[in-house]
N, C-alpha and C positions, 0 to 999 in steps of 0.2 A: 406496789400496793396490791394486796391479794383481793380477789373478787369475793364479795360478801353477798350472801343471799338477801334478796330484797323482801321486805315484809310490808303488808298494807299499812298505810298511815293511820287508819282507824278501822273499827269494826262497827257496822251499822246494826243496831239492835232490831231493826225492822226486817232484816234479811230472813229471819226465822219465819215471820208471817208470810213473806213472799214465797218461801219454799212450801209452806202449807197450802197456799193458794194454788201453786203449780200442781201439787199432788191431788188436790180435790176438784179443781175445775177441769172439765174435759177439753175445753177449747185451747188450753195451754199445754196439751199433751206433748207437743213437738219440742218443748223446752225441757222435757225431763231427760235425765241421763239414765244409762242402762244400769250402772253399778252404784252411783251416788248422785244426789241431787245437788247440782252446782248451777244455780240460776244465772250468775253473771257470765260464766263460760258459755253456756248454751245460748243465752240471749245474744251475746256478741257473735257467735258462730251463725245463728239464724239470721241476724241482721246483715252480716257480711254476705251470706248467700243471696239474700234478697236484693240488696242495694250496692254490694261491692264495698271495697275499701277506699276511702277518699285519698287523694294524692298527698294531701298535707300530712296524713298520718303515717306515711311511709317515707322516711328520709331518703332512701335510695331512689325511689321513684320521683320524689320532688327534685332531687339533684339532677336526675336524668331529664326531667321536664325543663329545668332551668338551663341545662346545657343545650337542649334542643332549641329553646328560644334564643339563646345566645348565638347559636350557629346560623339562625335565620338572618342575623344582621351582618354576617361575614361577607366580604367581597367575593367575587367569583374566583379569584386566585386563592383566597383562603379556603373556600369551599373545596376546590380541587385538592389543595394541600391536605385538608382534613380527610377527604375521601381516600387519597393515596396512603396517608399515614395510618388511618384506622382500618383500611381494607374494605373491599366491596366485591360483590359477585361480578365476575367478568361477563361482559356482554357477548352473546353469541351473534352470529351473522343475522339471524332472523328474530332475535329477542327484543324485548322492550323493557324499559324501566318504569315501574309504576310510581305513583305519587308518594307511596310509602317507602320508596327506595328499594323495592323488591323486584326480582326478576320474574317476568311473565313471558310466556311464549304464545304467539298468536295462532298456532295450529294445535298445540297439545295442552290439555288441561291437566296440570299436575296436582293430584289430590289423593289422599288416603282415606279409605272408608273406615270409620270408627264404629263403636257400639252405637246402636240406635239412641237418639236423643231421649226417647221415652222408654228405654229398655226396662227401667224399674217398674213402670206401670203403663203398658200400651193402652191405647184407646180401644173402646169396644165398638167402634164404628168408624165411619169416614172422618179423617182429619180435615176439617174445613178451613181452619186458620192455624198459622204457624208464624211465630215472630220471636226475635231475640230482644231482650231488654236492652235499653241504651247502655248499660254497663257491660254488655257482651257476655255475661256469665249465666243469665237466666234464659230458658227457652220456654215459651208459652205454646201449649197445644190446646185446641178446642174443636168440638165437633158435634155431631148429631147425638152423641151419648149424654148430652146435657151437662158435660163436665169441662171445667177449665183446670188444667194441670200446669204446674211450674216445676221445671227441672234445673238443677245446678249442673251445668255442662262442664265436665272435665275430660271428656273423651274416653273415660274408663268405666266409671260407675254410673255417671249421669243420674244421681239420686234425685228422687222426688222431694221437693221442698214444701209444696203446698198444693192443695186441691180444693176446688169449689164446685158443688153440685147445685144446679139451678133446676128446680122441679118444674116439669111441663114447659121446658124451654130448650128445644133442640137448637143448638147454637149454629148459626150460619156464618157469622163472622165475629171475631174477637181480636183485640189488639191492645197494646199498651198506649197510654196517653203519651204526649210528647215529652213530658218530664219524667215518665216512668213510674209515677206514684199511683196511678190508677189503671184499671183494666175495663175496657168497654166491651160489652157482649150484646149482640143483636140476633134476632130470630124473626120468623114470620109471625110477628105480633105487633101490636100498635104501641108497644113500650119496649124499653131496653134497660139493661142493668149496668151499674157502675160499681166496681169492686175496689175498695180502698186498701192498698197493699200495706200501708203503715198501721192502720187500726183494725184491719180485718173485717170491715163493715161492708155489707152488700146493700146497695140502694137501688130501688126500682124507680126509674124516671118515666113520667108520663108527660113529657114536655110537648108532645104532639097530639094530645087527645082532642084538641080543638080542630085539628085538620082532618081530612078525609083519608089519610094514609092508614091502611090496614096492615101493612107489612113494612118493617124497617130492617129487612134482612141484609141489605147492602148499604155500605157507607164508606166515606173516605174522611180522613182527618188531617189537620195541619201538622207540620213538623215542629220540632222543639224550638226552632228559631222564630216561630210566629209570635207576634205580640199578643194576640188573643186566640186561645185554643178553640177550634171550632170542629164540629162534625157536620158533614153534608150527607144527608140520606138520599139515596137515589130512588125516588119514589115513582109512582105510576104516572103515566101520561106526561112525562117530562117535568113534573113538579119536584123540586129539590129544596126541602126545608133546611135551614141552617140553625144548629143548636150550639150554644156556648157551653163549654165544659166547666166554666167557672160558676155561672149562675144556674145552669141546667134549665134554661128557658130558650124558646125559639127567638132568635134575634133577626130573622129575615128569611127570604126564600128567593129562588130564581125559577124561571119557567122556560124550558126549551121545547123545540118542536120534536114530536115523536117521543119514543121511549128513551129513558136515561139508562144506559148500561155501564158507563165507566166515568170516572172522575179523578182529578188529581189537583192538589193545591200547589201554589208556588211556594218557594222556601220561606218567604216572609209572611205567608198567609193572606196577602192582600188581593190575590187573584185566584180564581178557580176555573179549571178547565173541565168541561163535561162533554160527553159524546154518547151517541146511541144509534138508533135504527136508521137515521137519515144520512149517515156517513159524513156528518159535519161536526167539527170540534168548536164548541162555544167557549169564548174567553169572557169571564165575568169579572168586573171591577167591583169588589166588595166594599170599597171605600165610598163609592158614588152610587148609592141606592141600588147596589147589586145590578148594575147596568151591563148589558152585553156590549163590549167594545170591539169585538173582532170575531169573525167566523172563519175558520180554517177548513178548507174543503180537502178531504182526503179522497181524491178522485178514484183510485182503484177500488176502494172499499164501498160496499153497499151497506154494510152494518159494522159499526165499530163496537167491539166487545171488551176492550181493555186499553188502558192508558198507563204509561210510566214515564217518569221524568227524572233526569239527572241535571247537573249543572250545565252540561253541554248539549244534551240530546232530549228530544221528545220522541217517544216510541208509541206507535199506534198498532194495535192488534185487531184483526178482523175475523168475521165468521168463516172465512174461507181458509184460514191458517196463514195468511200473508201478514208479515210484520214489516211496517214501513218506519224508517228512521229519519227524523228531521233534526235540523238545528233547533235548539230550545228557544222559542220566541220570547220567553219571559226572563230567562236567566242569562242567556248568551249575548254579551254586548256586541259581538260581531254581527249578529242578526239585526240588532237595533240600529247600528250605524250605517248599514247598507241595505239596499233593496234588490240586490242582484239575485236572480233566480226566483223572483216572486212577482206574481201578477196581482194587482190590487184593484178593487172597485168599491164604490161606496153605495150603501143602501141606507139612506137616512143618516143616522149617527153611527152606523155599524160599518166596519171595514171588512170586506169579504176578501180573503187572501187565498191564493192558490200557490202554495209554497212548493219549491222543488225539493223532492226527497233526496236524501244522501244515498240511501241504500234500501233495497227491498230484499227481504229474506223469506223464502218460501219453503223452509225445511219441514214445516208442519202442514198437514192436510185437513185438519179439523179446527173447530173454533178455538181461538186463543183466548183463554179466560184468566190467565195469571201471568204477570210479568213483574220482575224484581231486579233492581240494580244492586251491585255490590256497593260498599261504602264510598269508594272513590270513583264509581261509575265506569270502571274498566271492564266489568263483566256483566252481562245481561242474561237473565234466565227467563225463558218463555216456555209455557207448557199448556197442554190441553188435556182435560179430564175425559174426553170422549174417545180417546184411543190409547191403547196400552203403550207404555214407555214413551209417550209424547212429551219429551223434555229436551230442550236444546240450550246450550250455553254459547253466547256470542261474545267475542273479543271486540269491544266497541272501538278501540283505536284503529283497528284494521278492518272492522266489519266482516269478520270471518267467523264461521261456526266451528267450535272445537270439534275436531274429527274423532277424538278418542273417547268422547263422553256423550251419551251413555254407551257402554259396551254391551255385548250380548249377555254378560254375566251380571249386569247391574239390576238389582231386584226392585225396579221402580214401580212396577204394576201401573195402576191408573193414578196419575199424579193430579192431586187437587190443589196443592199449594206448595210454594217453595220460597225460601228467604235466605239472606246472608246475614252474618253477624256484623255489627257496626265496623269492626276492623277488617272484615273480609276474610278472616282466617277460617271461619266455619261456614258451611253451606248445608242447609237442612231441607229435606223433601218430605212432605206429608202425602201419604197415598190412601187408597181406598181400604187397605187392610188395617188401618189404625196405627201404622208405624211411622215414626219420624226418622228417616234415614239421615245420618250425619256424616259429613265429609270434612276433612281437614285440608284446606288449600295451602299448598307449600309456599306460594309466592308472597303470602302475607303473614305477618307476625301477630301473635295474640296480644 
């Protein structure tokens, strides 16, 4: 049977009106074509760049996903048979196999530098925030030039998809919501902005007007697995208000001693860790009147400036550049089932714990202000904006710093932020020159 050209089942008479709206309304200019007006084609392309293509719409990807799920149920012998039959990268003497089934080396960081993530429109100031969308295709950049920019990352053109300018609002931090449908932007103001990606609407939120907070420049948010999406603003004098992203109202607050400098949520969003100038990590149970249930003393640190957490590890950065790695007390069941290497004492209803650190890394000499894990937690990026080229990558299974990155030719400059894509295939670095350096990590697939 010969292939026949497919024709549309019907023609909508309202398409003509839609095309007129595209040509007359300035806010829809990105859906216009260069040579002809094709609303459907441009709308689909624009939506795919923003939110990606769903798995059910791609039969090959759906089949691959089904095959992947089926392989999880195979016995050990069947898995070995599949590995031998389909092929796999040979293990070297000092190599490791990641959770994604890729080969990683504990001493050498295998990556290729691509075109800058924001090559199509660099920032006009310091990049304060950098994050990949949950679909792994969009890169967000934001900074003191009051602009949020979204780029479609392909490693070649990295074309700009959308840009938002917030008047009189130098952005100190911005990120995607857990579901990837909204963007949160904060500055040294007593309000913040929410940008709806689907509808293109900017909403100013004044949820904390009743409090004494004058600056909301720093915050942390829950992950996509959390039941209730929350924002925790690291306020003054240890006061940390909690804001719901659904109702856009304040739902509670916690109060710690000293200044609050860093925070991180557990994966389910039920607990919050905060730390600051007293060198103590506070663990808050948000289900029980936001009560502090545990204090973890990081003895070598006088001031804690950053926190990061993966499924296996809790990482603490200090003002002296020292990075301490602990077992994750919230996620790692091995820590919950044993008290080895931990000294406990009780102060009222609070448990004061002095945990034994796994490793101490002192590759940096200035304050650690940014830390980020790769998607599977195998690589940890730590950086400091106070010294040129102060960025280190750590292989967490062996607790070793990659010796070949950064090199003398790496154009890092002063690093303000860094992040990994969800799959770990891309690594982006934002510096003081307004550039988002982009690297393709060989060990992970896109």
